[in-house]
VEXFIDREN-856795 format. One record per residue: x, y negated, z negated of N, C-alpha, C in turn. Coordinates in steps of 0.001 Angstrom, whole numbers, plus 500000, padded with zeros to 6 digits. Layout:
BEGIN
XYZXYZXYZ...
This chain:
BEGIN
741205222164964354740983222079962796739969220788962959739104220904961564738098219966961500738881218988960696738650217728961317738868216428960320740271215831960213741056216456961471742277216426961494742583215425962083743663214681961459744044213192962604745435213669963175745614213358964575747307213007964990747860212957964750749360213505964151750144212867963816751465212433964635752190210999965038753032210483965866753823211728966003754672212306964688755769212956965294755437214740965706754214214774966092753976216002966677754710216468968448755185215379968380755925215422970065757123216190969477757732215763968346759029215914968172758941217435967220757898217777967021757733219045966593757809220338967657756697219720968298756671220861969478757761221126970502758604219892970785760149220307971477760944221025970869760861220755969534761607221414968562761706223404968685759881223642968128759791225053968594760301225620969905760016224937971351760159225098972492761530224986972996762125224468972109763669224513972158764116225532971393763002226529970977763866227369970033764377227382969033763738226345968293764517225341966520764104226332965409764455226607964634763612226084963247763377225320963059761687224718962732761433223348962686761011223540961057761834222613960291761933222441959253761095220954959024759753221037958268759030219897958434759062219533956682760009218198956121759773217562954692759014216375954666758773215710953347758370214854953331757680214825951633756889213832951247756302213621949408755248214827949778755287214903948662753764215576948188752372214900948848751658215579949662750497215148949830750614214268951480751376214695952191751799213707953530751663214115954821750644216095954432750161216350955295750764217375956059752478218247955579753027219078955958752465219631956286751446220519955468751049221590955591750107222030956582748692220557956801748198220907957376748260220763958924749513219970958784750402219770960626750504220992960954751642221359960050752343223276960269751607224277961284750112223984960043748799224922960743748363224305961771748336223125962108747491222976963384748580222857964502749788223405964471751137223290965457750817224591965812749719225515965789749940227043966108748519227359965854747500226815965753746161226907965439745418227376966588746065226609968284745606226880969152746119228522969737746765229238969150747826230262969433746838231404968757746653232969969449745764234118968874746143233915967332745511234476967135745274234566965716746718235830965074746796236792965920747622238298965472749218237881966201749361236176966434750750235923966782751134235078965961749973234665964624750487233592963745750522234012962228751354233948961371751059233935960092751678233164959236750881232456957929751074231441956778750861231868955857752318231586955116752387232071953478753039231028952363752359231035951953752632229675950904753342230087949791754977229511949850755712230316948517755551229671947436754173228584946844753793228730945617753455229386944598752899230554945270752522232139944877753726232837944135754025232486943025755339233622942558755680234731943102754458235869943333754567237184943375755043236904945068754807236736945788754825236113946853756617236196947350756710235002945996758433234251946743759294235952946347758922236481944670759593237460944654759997238366945494758574238713945889758300240273947342759312239955948460759611238895948859759933237782950215762176237857949680762027237468948717763594238385948022764469239086947466763171240436947573763665241227946681764595241642948080764165242190948760765589242798949228766200241764951239766910242172952310766822241639952727766238241885954150765266243086953672764300243306954972762673242846954609762574242401953427761284242097952545760249240856953799761284240323954593760430239323955257759945239960956362760718240816956936760138241812958435759049242303957605759027243282956894758234243991956404756638242550955587757303241935955159755699241483954933755350240473956019755857240296957436755314239944958863754626241290959227755063242610959464755149243635959604753050244113959083753508244169957720751736244042956737750654243296957439751104242102957554749891240794957727750000240604959291751021241047960052750468240972961449749419242105961999749999243655960917749508244968961217749603245631962323750696245241962844751766245967964074753921246390963244754119247165964275755199247064963570756107246218963930757389246115963316758030244857964481758305245436965686759095246331966096759056246386967459757728245961968753756620245999968165755297244805968608755579243791968508755818243668967487756297241769967299756933240839967990756470239884969045757049238919969676756350237557970140757185236463970070757229235423970426755570234796969106756396235165967718755405234832967220755559233994966484754820233524965452754804232100964663754601232031963144755429232126961958755243232258960939755770230801960075754927230697959437754652229292958892755151229712957434755926229180956639756431228823955333756315227915954262755593227748953714754946226444952759756002226449952070756209225678951276756881224907950043758091226147949667758877226310950772760060226869951313761467226571949565760730225251949641762179224887949121762209225761947355761002226509947201761162227132945915761637228271946008762558228708947280762792230023947675763686229658948399765094229187948188766220229252949132766783230167948878766956231006948611767532232269948673766514233230950496765708232632950647765271233199951652766140232554952654766592231656952868766909231079953804768225231673954702768872232518953771769708233560954950768658234627955686767666235134954976766561236182955772766203235169956999765755234319956791765459233418958254766754233278959315767633232913958951768880232700960149769057233991960603769515234999959523768924236698960206768377236875961402767139236604960797766244237295962291766003236486962999766643235046962877766296234041963861767443234356964831768637234856964176770158235249965125769985236114965999769372237371964965769181238912965706768193239177966784767252238684966586765965238403967483765313236880967651766254236538968561765912235301968983764661235779970084763236234497969982762311234800970023761479235008970129761788236206969051761034237106968355759929236353967604760258235724966653759839235245965092760261233438965383759005232605965655759495231248965690759483230701964066760005230005963013760248229806962255759447228008962089758942227907961230757851226469960697758370226566959141759067225727958780758993225984957411759095224332956667757936224290956304757807223103955237758241222436953472758465221496953314759331221376951844759257220269951551758736219950950103758707218720949822760145217977948720761006218704948498761892218331947894763104218523948534764302217294949053765266217499949530766403217948948550766266217888947595766785218407945818767544219796946548766330220757946953766373222065946898765975222850948868766113221475949582765864222292950467767449222094951712767274220501951402768197219991952522769717220425952541770014221087951346771661221218951053771539222927951914770456223175951696770623225007952015770296224821953440769759224071953927769109224298955361770945223751956433770917222823955446772307221946956373773528223382956342773765224192955400774804225083955184774254226176955932772876227061955801772639228311956165771966227938957444771415227095957895770933227316959428771389225809959985772788225086960221773311224616960682773362224757962216772528223600962851772735223856964597771274225053964725770796225324963844769662226076964163768520225365963826768590224610963127767106224076962345766914222975963103766005222270962909765212220727963199764826220344962051764704219317961680764504218938960635764076217592960362762324217415960171761126216220960823761129215590959951761041214609959220760342213987958292758851213411958453757793213783957423756308213596957651756256212529956236756264211633956911755773210278955822754206210330955618753855209390954976752371209292954320751911208698955849750955208174956100750211207524957346751320206154957784751094206181959103751913204357959637750409203824959408750078202594959454749325201855959328748318202022961252749360202466961784748559202956963099747948204123963261748624205140962685747733206660961814746894206417960985746588205481960368745545206018959627744525204896959734744685203920961041743830202891961419742812204267962650743823205380963348743839205356964016742560206943963086742997207373962200742115207922961109740320207288961415740722206352960444739458205651960393738707205554961743739228205460962923738463205140963699738095206888964840738715207559964226738517208723964968739293208798966162740186208469966102741260208256967651742041209041967016742946209228968331744284209499968564745728208805968583746548208586967428747253207939967755748022207880968823748313209683969637749735209520970108748949209146971770747617208846971751747109208375973127747105206668973570748100205833972703747995204487972374749673203916972428749323203146973398750810202347973562752119202136972467751067202236971801751821201674970264753288201951970609753280203670970167754261203942969607755493203921970722755234204234972148755742203538973332756920201988972492756178200971972520756453199244972312757549199428970579756725200203969819757680199813968594759504200588968740758798201657969152760369202538970074761237201260971158760718200714971572761568199201972342761968199198971800761008198160970619761280197194969764762517197936968677762631199015968396763868199969967519765061199831968263764852199902969626766023199899970664766832198818970741766080197855970528767066196476971045766284196488972389764880196831973434764847196390974381763425195844974395762984194980973716761522194527973546762167193534974091760669192849974925760649191535975734759387191008975332759288189954975943758095189504976586757034189676976514757116190754977649755742191773977923755502192644976897756476193323976766755779193857975627755542192978974128755740191751973943755045191568973139753525190671973550753476190230974608751991190128975171750955191284975328751971192052975818750758194133975765750229194289974413751177194070972868750668194294972014749537193126971148749863191528971612748651190862971458747330191064972121747593191637973255746353191919974370745727193030973916746382194059973447746028195376972604745303195004971268745894194140970257745251193916969441744078193032968975743790192638970515742186191723970285741450192573970107741705193529970586740407194672970372740395195422968900739315194960968120739119195656966835739650194002966158740352193285966100741386192293965319740819192134963882739258192153963602739129191998962431739414193378961774739083194422962449739343195800961420740559195864961297741465195438962422742786195720961975743067195043960999743044193970960602743344192793959828742642193382958163741440193613958259741050193948957215741889195347956864742106196304957895742649197839957449744068197337956551744878196154956884746314195980956600746379195063955118744965194359954772744446193448954063744232194438952892743503196055953412743075196434952449744552197543952092744841197836952767746446198629952083747849197787952031747953196929951239748538196041950951748437196872949452747489197152949217747869198246947571747503199146947868746348199752948654745902201023948011746720202044949002747092203052949012747410204074949752747472204819951557748391205087951835748264205453952977748361206806953434748074207673951997748274209361951876747142209734953018747161210553953244746113210892954865744656211139953707744644211839952286743507212234951903742757211022951313743290209999950573742942209018949888742378207204950937743404207442952076743280206390952738742044206018952985740574206915952597739837205873953254738612205658952192738835206291951083738437206023949935738689204407949164736983203982948710737223202773948529737155202377947185737581203679946355738258203824944688739099204909945103740562204183945253741529205369945398742171205626943785741464204969943113742597205074942113742906206303941280741578207596940781741769208698940441742714209253941161742572209347942696743691210236943357745163209888943061745259208561942872746729208061942516746951208653941063746302208367939824746647208831938742746656210411939049746193210540939673746478212663939593747719212785940473747575211528941137749278212227942107750372211816941366750234210507941119751456210555939869751261212072938792750511211943937444750539212800936771751024214299937760750659214442938746751451215968939106752911215667939718752843214481940001754100214488940190755537214276939462754995213833938472755455213555937150755882214774936157754397214975936260754760216538935125754737217652936219754642218174937359754675219634938334756160218974938509756193218436940031757320218235940522758504218334940081758447216738939542760077216435939402760259217364937812759549217727937002759828218616935763760737219756936502760145220790937368760235221912938195762022222001938380762273220063939069763543220557939228764870220993938066764496220300936850765158221297935834766136220266935544766762218956936276767409218315935756767335217034935277765917216763934907765726215549934132765833215180933139765605216265932285765595216002930503764787215331929961764760214167929769763376213908929066762919212980929570761656213785930477760281213174931188759728211440930729759579211085929499759439210490929196760270209002929840761608209032929567762534208649930096762773208156931202762439209356932076761774209150933928761049208648934223759868208403933500758790208091933572759081206172933729759668206019932732760408204503932452760705204357933202761409204681933895762640204710934590762045204548936222761052205280937010760022205252937806758993204337937780759200203528936403757996202019936095759028200814936545760358201221936258760825200040936317761056199627937980761996200856938187761881201011939483760563199966940127759362200400940067757912200114940775757759198128940025759032198028939176758404196386939360759621195479939168760302196579939983761291195572940700762106195512942655760476196235942965760649196580944293761316195026944960762046195748946262762449194340947127763833193788946047763956193813945166765121192943944469766012194037944399767936193467945033768742193672944406768980194457943220769421195799943544769145196857942433770278196061941141769997195898940071771697195951938864771277196768937839771780197624938045771882199369937587771768199030936014772516198299935153772401198040933839771227197108933630770582196294934349769397195534933854768231196696934054768158197215935425767018198482935406767449199529934195768285200317934161768967200415932649768265199810931666768002199333931233767417197636929957766032198121930232765378197733931215764333197983931552763535199080931034763899200217931612763969201685931342763983202230929897764902201726929118765627202241927893766694203549927722767660203432928780768478204275929572769798203754929563770774205129929938771982204587930299771885203997931990772930203640932571772978203416933719773101204493934364773819205355934074774523206129934688773207207499934961772377207550933859771088208080933806769814207524935012769898206257934838768968205253935531769620205746937361770809206226937486771269206272939269771210207758939193770992208506938254770446209793938615769154210410938857768358209146938027766756209394938493766054208627939830767033207808939538766578206678940918767094207811942315768346208548942409768581209935943408767551211032943261766876211469941957765586212290941920764620211815942869763794210405942429762983209539943469763674209929944839764841209838944940765211209478946651765216211075947192765085212096946444765609213402946907763849213985947047762875213349946522761286213992946390760707212869947106761838212339947877761041211303948904759807210343948606759635209868947161759394208610946756760096207469946628760932207352947254761926205753947128762728206092947956762668204659948635763990204489949827764332203483949380766214203765950018766721202608949357767395202391950709767486201164950451767821199937950997769369199523951209770506200254952042771536199412951242771948198233952438773272197463952254773584195930952329773949196253953321774211195364954531774490195159955533775514194496955770777202195333955990778443194492955833778979195260957398780118194544957855780730194411958663781969195772958223782304195771957071783279196393956310782368197708955703782457199198956115781911199584955501781912200339953800782319199595953408783301200132952046782343199134951184782152198242951966781611197704950872780179197644950823779519198408951674778068199129951736778090199942950573778555200710950655778937201772949831778737200812948284779992199850948205779907198907946908778788198063946365778670197433947151777125196458947014776065197045946658775514196854945437774174197020945070773091197016946314772138198447946739770997198470947817769880198154947013768625197992947705767618197290947274766562198907947360765882198924946367764592199840946225763217199889946826762752201109947795761056200504947630760313201445947753759150201866947537758863203673947266757709203794948567758482204704948544757597205662949995755993204841950834754926204219949645753733204221949866753381202527949025752530202300949485752310200772948646751542201183947285750204202387947655749309203027946763750130203189945182751336204174945116751954204496944439752875203400943538752851202179944208753906201280943735752774200230943221750881200344943742750363199855943262750082200450941626749646201866941916749426202425940576749953202804939858751484202777939935752645202728939138752729200843938064752161200072938687751996198691938556750546198428938037749921199834937140749125200024936396748031198871937540747733198875938725746643198860939450746056197368939480747650196659939600746991195086939592746318194885940722745517193248939864744084192803940420744527192065941965743911191780943366744720191579944353744295189763944342742979189597943834742952187880942903743866187605942448744613188156941560745803187592940706747072187874941468746963188862942368748512188687942848748680187415943998747118187415944488747396186066945240747424184828944343746641184443943574746851182913942992747992183037942215748989184280941600750430184317940817751595183912942108750729184548943712752319184776944504753454185740944857752126187107943336753155188236943676752732188856944453751559188911945507751217189836946617751939189843947579753104189240947874754146188630948601755329190616948220755384190755946645756131192064946750755686193134947316753957193455947784753312194831948403753843194053950069753801192843950498753792192801951630755112193462952166755698192052951455757635193146951622757268194929951400757249195264950828756649197099950084756568197557951243755221196673952616754398197441953015755120197448954145755891196382954707756659196126955996757524197412956025758268197434954553759627197842954282759232199812954603758428200091954129758344201061954200757389201722955802756499200714956403756488200991957680757684200923958625758679200406958613759563200282959071760501201856959329760706202208957899761080203622957548760285204527958285759379204373958316758569205436958593758400205740960098758533204150961341758902204149962698759428204397962861760852204321961738762456204945962394762215206111962161761807206912961133762226208465961133761178209140962424760820208709963473760463209039964734761722208831966220762392208386965429763122208006966537764065209038966273764295209927967572765494210610967946766911210020967325767206208994967449768553208135967520768796207818965792767803207970965146767917207911963446768609206629964017767994204987963297768198203815963233768511204029962437769065202960961774769821202596960492769380201075959233768537201482958840767862200173958050769139199368956987769058198517957117770037197383956325769630196333955426769908195534954552769201194109954618770869193487954345770606191929954240771990191125954667771570190028953497772608189971952815772761188590951782773840187920951766774255187276952418775417186311951608775640185296950676774124184472950443774021183979949500772314183893949021771747183396947929770319183240948045770093182811949155770267182317949125769483181675950901769878182283952197770870182360952376771463182995953589771445184627953448770419185151953609769313186296953453768228187011954741768741188219954824767160188652955810767134190008955396765673190297955388765427191268954746765633192648954809765481192813956410765921194174956571766866194129958319768039194699958656768290194770959791768445195925960675768047196097961178767783197503962221768988197545963104769385199209962725770941198960963388770901200051964385771207200324965895770213201401966557771174201093967878771658202245968313772024202338970344773716200988970184773852200866969337774793199206969241774190198269969326772860197906968856772075196773968659771705196567967343771563195587966727771237194858965421770055194156965538769028194394964474767711193549965188767719192737963720767609191802963027767584191158961932765946191260961567765120191645960697763845191067960806763457190617958884762841190004959159762468188644957859760585188830957712760668189065956713759425189672956258758682188791955472757510187760955563757210186574955238755641187166954630755183186582953453753533186795953014752500186136953879753609184915954049752437183508954479751472183646956310750785183182956373749656183563956985749989182235958588750597181189958089751004179796958929752561179984958817752680180137960541754194180069960598754808178623960510756304178769959892756943177858959291758469178170960020759006177082960453760440177109960954761364177538959493761062177338959119761766177622957584761842179414957271760883179732957597761189181137958209762185181883958500763009181006959543764303181395960499765727181194959431765313180807958603766389180124958148767478181409958058767405182569957538768209183305957404768366184203958581767625184176959243767815184819960878769210184378961273769090182907961435769596181844962267771026182198961124771342182143959803772398182597959010772974183343959543771918184818959709772482186385960419773323185993961472772948185394961830772754185396963754774031184823963728774742183169962679775564182397963073776953183000961999776337183886961074777966184743960197778338185306961259777410186467962527778904187327963528778549187154964862778532185904964978778626185330966148779858185248966842781441185517965994782139185639966299782768187670966333781893188182965865782161189300965502781851190139967033781184189041967222780386190053968835779410190983968849778521190922967511777483191725967651776788192003968475776014192691969306774791192588969832773622192224969122772917191317969088771754191301968626771055190519969211769857191318970542769041191040971368768258190067971386767368190514969505766478189038969350766346189863967911764955188532967279765369188149965668763554188864965980763431189806964677761834189951964550761624189115962984760261188228963270759301187966962098757894188952961722758109189034960231756298190229960203756266190200959501754369189282959419753864188385958283752675188795958082751326188380957722750108188326958097749358187090958500749976187034959612749278185689960342749020186135961518749779184929962277749074185564964053750194185029964537750481186128965933751481186504966659751799185080967007753124184778967433753663183696968402755155184186968500755632182498969324756814183201970167757867181873969619758389181422968481758939180229968184760235179592969620760977180971969776761807180447970647762061181498971649762796181702972153763066182756973391763713183975972527764043183527971791764558185453970602764348185779969669763325185100969356762315185001968073761010185616968447760520187008967755758910187532968133758527187601966315757315186867966327756976186798965043755801187982964913755419188658964481754822189722964793754033190113963463752550189653963838751928190492962191751461191277962153751371191892960722751338193853960319750487194244960824749035193509961345748135194006961698748116194470963323749156193742963658749057194180965486750052195393965206750469196496964416750866197847964159749718198750963924749053198063964000747789198892963347746830199889964331
């Protein structure tokens, strides 16, 4: 496929198909779901694959018109009767627009195992995850596709395959609690190649999008405007539960203005000119359309995780930049507000890498007081890894205060805290035996 950049999630997709699972690829609009789905079948003989886009209302109506309509459509497009179809791959794009089709998919998968392998893509959890969970339970493997990681984007720029690099395995160990000094030194050695280009790439994407199409553009503002208009005017309004679109737009901007801050629902509602109940519902829509990322608080008491206010981030820095009216980098640096974008980039990056993990790490933040806080805690396989995000380029021992407080506060609980991590924009260092200071450019 010309111009295709491999994605880190490909391995999980291939394993799901080989295991006979229905592969469901979800994610925000324009993250490359359809491109990935077609890439997974591009080397197969053409007579063994068919792709259908359910954006077409006539096709949707035809497929849900009767119980055998999907089989009939496969026969028509494959140009042969059903009895002669075997090990056939069917790609259904935008499947959330035809939830009634899940029953047919389930019936074919159960009655004719191996006859048709399904790849479903969709950009709205609202209309897809509930039907998948109820209808395809035990049959489906759901894979979430984010915009490019810094690494995928950098490889896209360099014309390389991100899967052939050691980074994925190293980050997996970081998330699993098994990262060590050898891994750290390996990252540093690897990062020396094209270090200047990696640093420039991260600086650029503090503001600019990592969606596949515009990530190499020098001026992606027009693409971002079109994306936001399409999202607001088409995707969200099609869900039918927004009501006042202008109010929803105000809510989205209010979220972008408070990135990384603990959400005070009344204050957010005041900014948006809505009620707290309405704002909570709208934030839920942002999450369910994969635009917003919610970070819940880390507490030992699970009930407090629900009661205490979360933090909100966006799926991509370019979306944040567009919603904040394309703020000027020089002014952001002068005002110190660039830290918001650095935290947003690091948080989104961690969400992307965690989505690749089969163990589904949980990301939370910890805050005891205004001084005693940690930006992110990665909980995985019984380990809890506190992560601090800093915008500065020169390491300061003051950066460790929140990490020290987290460890001290939980020492009597015998939590397994294998090490601490600082993500920043400067150079790598090892301030002590248990702390890894990692610049974001090492992740490119």
